[in-house]
N, C-alpha and C positions, 0 to 999 in steps of 0.2 A: 351558433355555432356553426361550420361548413357544413358542405353535405359528406364531404367523406366521413369530416368524424362523426355525425350521425351515424351513417351506415356503418363505421368504423363500431363507435358504442352498442348498436343493435347490434350488427352479428357476434360481439362481444357478451354479450347478453344471452341471446338468443345458446351459444355453446356453453357458455357460464351454466343455464338453464339445464339443457341436455344434461351434462354433468350431474346437475343438484337430482335429476331425478330417475337417473342411476344409483347417486347412491342412496336416494329413496329404497329404489326397489333392490338397493343390497341391504336396507335394513328389515325391510319385510322378510327378505329367505332368511334372516338370523332367525325370525320370530318363527316362523317357519320350519326351517332346522328344527332348532328346541323345540319345538311341541312336535313336531314329527318324532324327535330323539325320544321325547317323554313318554310319548306314549306308548312307539317299540319298546322301551322298557318295560312296560307296565305287561307286556305279551311276548314276546321274546329279548332281541338283545340288542342295544340303543345301537343307530348308524356307527359306525366305526367314522366318518370323515366329519362330524359335527363338528368337535373340539375345533380342527383346523380348518374348513369353512368357517365356521361363526370366526376365527380370529382372522382369514382371509378379508372377510366380506365386511368387516368392524371397519379392518384398514382401509381397504380400498372407500367406503363410504366416505370416512374423516377425509379424505385427499380429495373424491369426486368431488364434496359440499365446498371443500376450501374456494374453489375462484368464486363460487357467488356467496359465501360468506364475506368475501374481501369487496366484492363489488357492491354491495349491500352494506358494507360497512356492517354484518351484525357483529363482531366478534368483539371479544372482551379487551375494554381499553380502562387504563389508567392516566389518568387525566390531569394530575396536581400539577404539573408544570406549565400544561396547555391550560388551567385555571386562572394563572397569576399571570399570564400575556396577555396583552391584547396591541391590537393593530400589526404592525409590519415583525416584531419580534414573534406576533403568534404566528405568522404566515411563513413566517423560515423555519420556526421550528414543526408547521404543517409538510414545508417544500422537504426539508432533512430529512423528516419521519420517510416519505415518499423515494426519496433517494435510498433509503437505506434498505428498502423494503424490496426496493429497483433490483439494487446490489445484491442483496441477500439473497434471494429468489432466483436469480440468473445465474450464481455462485450454486446455489441447488440443483438447480437444473443440469449446469454443466457436468457436477459431481455424479449427477441420477442417470446420467447416460452408459454411463462404463460399467459403472453399476449394470446397468440392467443386461447391456452385450455382455456380461460376464455368465447373468443368468442363462442365458439364450446359449450364449458358447459351450458350456458346460451340460446345459440343459437339466439343467437342479429341479427338484420336486423336493411338497414335503417329507415331513421323514416318517409318517404313519402312513399317510392315504395313497401318495409319489400323486399328490398332484402337481402341475407343471406351475412352477414359481413364474416363470420370464411374462405370461401376458398378466400378470394381476402387479408385477413391476412395472411394466410399461405406463401404467398409469401415474407413476410419481413424477414422471419429467413433463408429461402430457398436462397434470394439473398444475405440477407447479412453479413450470414453463408458463400454462393462461393465467397465474396468479403474479407473475412478475409482468407480464404483459398488463396486466389489469394496473399495477405500481406504475409502470414505466407511463401508458398512457396518458394517466393521474400527472403525472409529472410534466408530463412539454403540453399539457391542458388538451390534451385530442378527446378525454371523457370525465364529464362531470363528477365532482367529490362527491359521494354522497353521505361522508361524512362531517363535509367543512362546514364550519361555521360561516353564517351572512357574509361577514368582511373578510372570510378565508377565499370565493371565488371572486374570479377576474383575473 
């Protein structure tokens, strides 16, 4: 691997790790909000923002974890066809999967940006707690854009294929 590819892979991994840490913090915040709301329910009234904040935090935690899951190939896989193939056919299937992933996440990123701009322009807020939505929505194009970049860099061979079988590398 060249120096550029190594630096690129390390940079992508650090960025994905930072997003994964934020995802873990979001999950911790969910637990904290629920615990606080349950305790407050016993003595007074529960937090009025709990339901909406938990929904927002759950959504962003899933989005923020997506690049790291993709980078480490930690997602669920259905490999019925893959196990039946060997050699060049298996490599072709792997390349096709990377191409489909690249195109899907590129398309999703392109669609997410105007959606975010719409929320920003109209200053959209949640219904009950009136929490601004566009800061949360900004994470979608960032997350899916990075995920698409991971697929693309694997497709062109600039970062290693974490989930590739030994005969697929190279």
